[in-house]
N, C-alpha and C positions, 0 to 999 in steps of 0.2 A: 534773244539767246538762240543758239543753234544746238543741234544734237547729232553727234556721230555715234551710232549704235556700237556698243562693245559687248562682246560675249562675256557672260558672267564667269568669273574665275573661281578658283578654289579659295577657301577661307585661309588667310595668312596663318602660318604655323604658330607664330607667337600669340596671335589672337586665340587660336584653338587651345594652346597650352594654358594661358591665363584664365580663359573662360571655364575650362574643365576644373581648374584648381579653385576658382572662386565660386562656381556653381556646381557643387558635387552632386546635388540632386536635380540639376538642370533648372530650366525656367521655360516659360511658354515660348519665348522667342527662340531659344536654343533648340527646344524639341521640334518646333515647327520647321526649322532649317534642317535638322537632322532627318526628320521623317518625310517631309514633302519636298525638300530640296529647294531650288531657286523657283519662286512662285511667279516672278515677273521679269521679263527681259526688256532691254532698251528697245529692241525691234518692235515690240508690241505697241509702243507709244511713239514710234518714229513720225507718224503723221501729225503729231501735235506740235512739232517744232520745225522751224525753217532749216534749210540746208546750210545757211551761212549765218555768221554772227558769233557772239561770245559763247564759248562752250557751256552747256548746261550741265547741272548735276545730274547723275544717272536717273532717268525717269523710272526705270524698273525698280530701283531702290526707293525712290520717292513713293511709288505706289505701295510698297510694303510698309513704309513709314506711316502713311496716312491710315492704313488699316490698323497697325499697332497703336497708333494714336487713338483710334476709336475703341480698341480693345481695352485700353487703360484709362480712357477718358482724359486725355492730355490736351492742353491748349497748344497752339502752334509754337509758342516759346518753349513750353515744357518738352514737346516732341523734338524740337531742334536740339535742346540741351541733352535729351536722352541719347540722341545719335552721337553727340560730341563726348558724353561722359560715361555712358553705360556700356559695360563690357558685353552684356547679352545682346544689346542692339547691334553692336559692332559685329558680333558673331553672326547674327541673323542676316546682316547686310553684307557680310564678307569684307569688312574694312580693316585696315591696319589700326592698331591701338592708338597711334598718333594722328589719325585722320581727324581734321578739325571740323568736319561736317559742313553745315551750310547755315546761312542766315534764315531765321524763322519765316521771313517774308516769302521765301521760295515755296513754302507749302501752299500759301494762298494763291500764288501765281500758277502752281501746278493744278490746283483745283479749278481755277478759271479755265485752264486749257482743257481739262476733262469736260467741263460744262459746255464749252464752245463746240466741242466735237461730239457731245452726248456720249462720252466714253466711260461713264461711270460703271456701266454694265461689264466692261472689260475687266475691271478690278474684281468684281464678284465672280466672273467666269474664271479668272486665274486661280482662285481658291477651289472652285468646283472641278476644274480640269485636273488639278493636282490630286484632289480627293478621289476622283474617278480612277486615276492611274494607280492609286494605292488601295483600290477596292473599298474605299470608305463611302462612296456614293453609289447607290443602287437606284436606277431609274426603271420605270415600267411597273413599279409596285404601287404603294399608297402615298398620297400626299394630302395635306390639309391646308386650308386657307382661312384667314379671318382678317378683318380690317379694324383699324382704330383711328381715333381722331388725332390730328397734329395741330397744335397751336401755332399761329403765325409768330414770327420773331418780333413783329411790331406789337406794341402794347394795345390791349383792347380798349377802345374809346367809347364813352357815352356819346349820344347824338350831338350835343353842343360841342364837346371836345373834337369830334370828328370834323364837323364843318369848319370850326375855328382853325384847326390844324391844317385842313386842306387849303384854306385861304392863306394861312401863314406860310405854308410850304410853297405855294405859287408865288407869293410876294418875295420870298427869299431867292427863288430861282430867277425871277425877273430882276431883282436887285443886282445879281451877278451879271446877267446878260445885258441889261440896259439900265444902269443906275441913274443916268441923267434923265432919261425919259420917265422912269418911275417916280423920281423926285418931283417932277413937274405935275404928274397927274394924281399923286397920292393925296388922299384927304388927311387933314391934320389928325383926326381921331384914329386913323389907322395905326399910327405909331404908338398910340396909347393902348390899343386893343390887341395888336398882332405883333408887337416887337418881341414878346416873350412867349413861351410855350403856354398852350391852353391849360395844361395841368397846374400852372402857377396862378391861374385866374380864379377869382372867387365868384362863381356863378350864383345868382340869387336862388333862394330856396323855394319861393312861391312859384307855382307852375305858370301863373300869368306872366310874371316877370321873366321867367325862363323862356317862354314863348316869344316875348318881345326881343330878348337877346338873340334868339335864333333867327328871327326875321331881320334884325339889324345886320347880322353876319351875312344873311342871304342877300340883302340889298347891296352890301359892300362888295360881295363877290360878283354880283351882276354888273356893278359899275366897272369893276376891274376887267371883266370879260368884254364889256362893250368897248373899253379903251384899247384892249389888246387886239380886238378884231377891227378896229377903225382903220381908215386909210392913212391916218397920221402915225400909226404905230410903226416902229422899226420892223423890217421884214424878218420873218422867222420866229417871231414871238409866239404866234398862235399855234405853231407846231411843236412847241416845247412840251415835254412829257408832263410836267407838273401843271401846266395850263390846261392840257387836255384832261387830266384827272379832275381838275377843278370844274371844268365844263360838264364832265360826265356826272359827278356827284351832285352838282346843282340841278341837272336835268332829273336825276333820280329823286331829289328831295324838295324841289321848289317848282312852282308854276304860277302862271298868271290866270286869275279867274275874274272875268269881266274887267280887265285892266288893273286888278288889285293883286299885289304880290303876296303869295301865301305859301305855307308849307304843305306839301302833299299829304293826303291821308294815306295811312299804311296800305289801304286797298288799291291806291292809285300808283304805288311804286312798282318798279319792275321786279321780276322774280329773283330769288336769291342767286341763281346761277349767273346773273349779269350784274348784280348790284355790288358796288365796291363798299368795303367796310373800313378802309383806312387809306390815306394817301401815300403811306410809306411802304405798302406791300399791295400793289394794285391787282395782283393775281389771287390774293387771299379772298375767301368767300365765307359768309356766315352760314352755319348749318345747325340742325337739331337732330339728334338721334336719341329717342326716348327722353331721358332726363338730362342728357348732356347737350349743352349749348356752347358752341365755340366758333371762333373766327380763324380760318387757316386752310388746312389741307386734310387729306385722308391717305393712309397707306395700307396696302393689302399685302400681307406677309404669307408666303407659301413655303412649306417645308415638307421634307420627306418624313415618313413615319412608319411604324410597324416593322422595323428591321432591327437586327442586333447591333448594327453600327450606330454612329451618331446621327441624330436628326439634323439635316443640313438645310439651310435656307436656299431655295432654288430660284426664287423670284421675289422682287420687291417692286410693286406697282404703286406709284404715287399720283394722286389726282387732286383737283380742287375739292373742297369739302362737300360740294353739292352733288357730286356724281354718285348716283345710287349704286349699291352693291350688285343689284340685279343686272346691270349691263357690263359687269367686269369679268364674268367667267370666260367669255370668248377672247377678250384681250389677254387675260392671264394664260389661257391655253396656247394662244399664238406665240406669246413670249417663251413659254416653256418648250414649245416645238422648235422654235428658232435656235434655242440653245441646247437641244438634246436632253431635256429634263422632263419629258412627258411622263405622267404616272398612268397606271391602268385604272386606278380608282382615285377619285378626287372628293374629299369630304369637306363640306362647307356648312355654314349655318343657314337659317331661314332666309336671310336677305339675298342669297345668291341664286338658287335654282328657280328656273321657270320652265315651262314645257318646251319653249323654243331653245333655251340653253341646254337642256338635257338632250334634245334631239341633235342639236348642232355638235355638242361635245362628242356624242357617240359616232355621228356620221363623219365629221371632219378629222377627228383625232383618235377615235377608238377609246375614248375615256368614258367611264361610268361616273357620272356626276351625282353624288349622293348628298342630300340635305333635305330637311323638313320643308315641304311645300307650304306656301301661304294657306291659311285657313280659308274655307269656302265663304265667299262674300255674297252669294246669291241669297236674297231675303227668304225665298221659299224654303231653301235647304236649311237655313239657319233656324227657322221657326220650328223645325222638327216635324210638324204635322203636314207641311206642304209638300209640293212636288219639286224636287231639285232636278238638275239635268240627268242624274243617274236613273231617274224614274222613266225616262224617255228612251225609246228604241230608235237607233240611228241606222238608216240604210245608206251607206256611203256610195254604193254603186248606183242606186236609183235616185239618190239625192233627195230623200225625204225623211221625215221624222214622224214616228207614231207616238201619241201621248198615252198615258196609263189607261185612259178610257176608250182607246181605239181610234181616235180621230187622227187624220193624216195631215201633215203640214201642206200649206198651199204655196209657200214661197221659200226658195233656197237661193240666196244671192251672195256673191263675194263682196266684202266691204273692207274698210280699214278701221282699226280701233283708234282710240284717242292717242295711243302711242305710235300710230301709223304702222301697226302690224297687221298682216292679212288675217281676217276672220271671216266666218260664215254666218250670215244673218238668216234665221229661220222664223217664219211666221205662220200661225194657224188662222183659219178663216173664222170670221165672226159668227157665221152661221153654225159652226160646230161648237164654238166656245160659249156664246151667250146663253144658250139653254142648258149648258152643262151644270149640274148641281155642285160640281167640285171647282167651279171657276174661281171662287174667292180663295181657295187653297192653292190655286195654281198661279195667280197673279199677285203682285205686291201692291199695286195701286188700286184704291177703291173705285176709280173711274175707268180702269182698264176693261176692255171688252174682249180681248183675246190674248193668248200667250205668245211671247216672243222668246227666242233663244239666241244666244251668241256662242258659236262654237269655234274652237281652234281648228287649224288644218288637221287632216286625218292622222298623220304621223304624230303630231303634237298631242292630239286628243288621246290617242292610244297610249303614248308615253305617260301622259298625265294619269290616266286610269290605272295603268300598271304600277306606276310609282306610288300612287296613293295606297293601293292594295298592299304593296311590298312593305311600306312604312308602318303598316298596322301589325306586322309580325314581330314576335319577340326576338327572333334572330336578328332582324335588321336593327332594332332598337339597341341590342347588345353590341352590335358592330359599330353603331354610330358613336359609341362612347369614345372612340379613338380620336374624334374631332376635338374633344375638350383640351387635349394637350397643347394645342396651338395657343391657348390663353397663357400658358407658361412661357412660351416663346415671346409673346408680346411683353409679358412682365420682365423677361430678361432684357429685351431691347430697351424698355423704359429705364430699368435700373442701371444697366451698364452703359448705355449709349444715349439716353435722353430721347427715346424714340418719339415721345408725344409732344415735343416742342422743337420747332425748326430752329436751327442755329443761324440760318441765313434768310434773307428776304427773296421771295420769288420761287416759282414752281421748279425751275430747272435746278437751282441750288439745293432746294429741299429734296428733290429726286436724287441728286448725287449723295446727299447725306444719308439717305435710306439705303442706297447701294453699298456705301461704305459700312453702314450699320450691319447689313446682312453679311458682308465679308468678315467683319469683326466677330459677330456671333459664331460664324462657322469656324474661325480659328480657335475661339474659346472652347467650342464643343469638340473639335478634333483633339485639342490638348487634353480635355477632360476624358475623352475616350482613350487616349494613349496612356494616361495615368490611372485608368480604372476608377475615376472619380464618380461615385454614384449620383444619379440625378436627384435633385432636391424634391422632397415630397411637398405637397400642398400644405401650407402652414395652417395650423388650427390654434385659435386663441385659447387661453386657459379657461375662459368662461364657456366657450363653445364645447370644450372637452367634457363639461359637466352635463351636457344635454342628455336626457334619459334615453335609453335604448328604445328604438321603435318610434320616437317622436317624429322623425323624418325618414324612417325607413332604413337608417344606417346606424351603425354602432361606432362611436368615437372612442378610440383607445387612449387618447391623451395628446397634448401638444407636441409638435415636432421640435 
């Protein structure tokens, strides 16, 4: 399909007349068109379509449709029906009342084009640009960020289901690509074990029997991989996606020990960042955060806060589930800078700030990154009676450290941490430490004969000390309360748009889902601002409302 960009025109007179009569109090779609005007133009998405071919339905209008679709939680069929049948949708899109709309499959094709061009951010930006023009978006103030888990669209599988489905998936793919060859090499039992889904199988309950089934599946997969990689196999089979997934999962879970085929011990498997958890969503990863265990992805939501206007989503960053929060601050700041949404203060939870992140945010973007730092992990400091790093005097110019008892370090060297970050290793001489009566209070190991320190770079060390001191003040603790509001945004995303479950398979599609979710939440919040709808209070259960005053330092007045 081709696209010839057209300038958005005025709303047809008859559409305006009927909409005003039918919606005397207005609707979200009508108010958004009246207040923000045309949010998307065809020109914005011109690069997604070829210059020649069958004319495409207006991509500018399609962009608005997919956002309204997320606002109301509609399926593709329901969204297409709304364009065809609903007066307020026709008003927002500027269509004639008799316009027949489009087939629902157009929405899927449009999302595919957005994914191929990584253009999902353009949809979120369209809302933000319009909000900024109406003074509804204020940048340079305060923003807050938090992350939440996102379940893969593929069903979670137990280990036996995963290996069985991986092999079945590869067999199905090969049956399409080379049916004659597969018929010739397939074992008779394969049709019995892998013709139907693993969830329909009745795996034995006894662990010994289950282990035997797992090894049988593993050996069958090895036979198939040997056949696919042999010289007699048709060309191109080994490069097929499902065959490569089979190979990877088999490497992750099986190996040969002295010529005997065995299942790998959990300690011998690769780290979660590289380990596949399902053959149907190869980019999904398994992760754990406190008590939450899931397979899929993670999304980081950033919004404005502390203003009289609506709190708007300014960034949605989607990653695989194993990416820690501690590496995301710089990525989020770079995205905010690229789209002109940088805050002056950025409030986050404990998972995000590190000394390096605080320094980088301040130096590169002029942002004050605020969030509780990780607790001290040095054994001596945790014991209370020992000597932590704060007890030592550091002379950065002379590059030496003096201990609480007056001894001076003998070694100052630049090293790399386990995370490959630059650190400074400081060591004291045994001649000073061994006779010291405070040695056992200064070292954590009973066999240690001298104290060693690992310091961050000067600017990071200073930032860390200053930040720890600031966070002990009542003023900072009171200001930090503003971060808690982002939990409500995640709740809104979950309730309105299904934020915690991917609708699609793959990181790129999940990322687009989150960009559209952010755009939908912004439209809903702008509409709430226009209609003076108060923000919902945190709900309190009837039982929680009976909690005695002072039992947790707060008084509960009753359920909302």
